[in-house]
N, C-alpha and C positions, 0 to 999 in steps of 0.2 A: 078867908077863905078861899079854897081855888076853886078854878070853874072851869067846863067846858068852852072853847069859842071855836064858832068856823074858821077855817082858815082857807078852804079852797073846797072842789069839786071835787069828786071820783075821778072824774075825767078830765080835770086837769091836770093828773099824775097819774101817768101810766106806770106800766110794772118796768122796774129795772129803771126808773128815774127819780131825780128828788126835783124840788121845789122850794124855792127860799119864802116864805112866810112871815109875818110879823102879829104876837099875842102876847098880851099882858107886857107890851112895850118891849120885848125878849126876841129875836131876831134867831127864827127857827129854821132847820131843815128838816124837807118833810119827804116822805121815802114811802115807794111802794116797792115792797117785797113778794110777787106773785101775788098781789091783790091784797098782801096784809100791809097795814101803814104804820110808817117806825118815826119819832120826831125826836131829836136830836138838838139842841147846841147847834147853831151853823157857824161858829167863829172857833177857830182851832185852838190854843190852847198856847201851841207852841210859837206863832209869828201870827196869828190872827186871821189864818187863809181860810175861805169862806169856800164850809164844806159841800153844800146844795150843792157846789159847781166842779165837786171830783167828781173822779169813775166812779160807778157802782158797780161793784162785781160779788151778786150773791148778798149776803148780808156784812158788807164791809164796804168803805167809803172811804179814797186815800185823800188825803189833802191836796188838792190842786198844787201848791206854792214846793210846799218841801217834801210830800210824802210820806208824812204820817199816816197810819191806817187806824180807822174808829171802827166796831160792830155798833151797827147802824138799830141793830133791837134796845142795847143798854147804854152806849155814849162810851163805853171801857176805849182803853187805848189797847192798842194790837200791837203798834207796834212804830218806832222813834224817828224823829226826834223828839214828836212831843214826849214830855212824862208823864202826863195826866189824862183823864176821859175827860168826857163835857159832858152835863147834865142831858136826862132824857126826862120825853113826856108822854103822858099816856095820851093814846088817841081814839076814837070812838069816831063810827060810822052810823050818822042819824039821815037815813033816805038816800041821798044824793049827796049830804052834807060831810068832810072828813073836818074832824072838832079837837082840837089841842085842847087839854089841859095847862091851865094854869097860873 
C-alpha cells in the first residue's frame, strides 16, 4: 500500500526550482511551480539524464543531457528524443513538510 513520505521542507524548493529527493528507494525530482509541488521520476527514459538538474520553464522541465521535455505535473513526454514519459507521484504539504506518495 502506498504511503506518504517526507522528502523536503517547503523552504528547500523555491518556486521555479527542482530538488532531487529519495523516497521508497526511488530517485524523484520534486518541483515547485508557483507554490504548487509536483514529483516525477528523476531519470530521463532516453539515456538516464537527471531531470532534477534540468532547466524549468513554467510547467516543463528539459533533460539537461539531450533536451527531452516533460510535463512536471504528469510526467508526460512533450518533446523527443525520449519516446515515453516518466512516473508522477502525488504530493501533499503537511505544515512545512513536503510529502510524496510512494
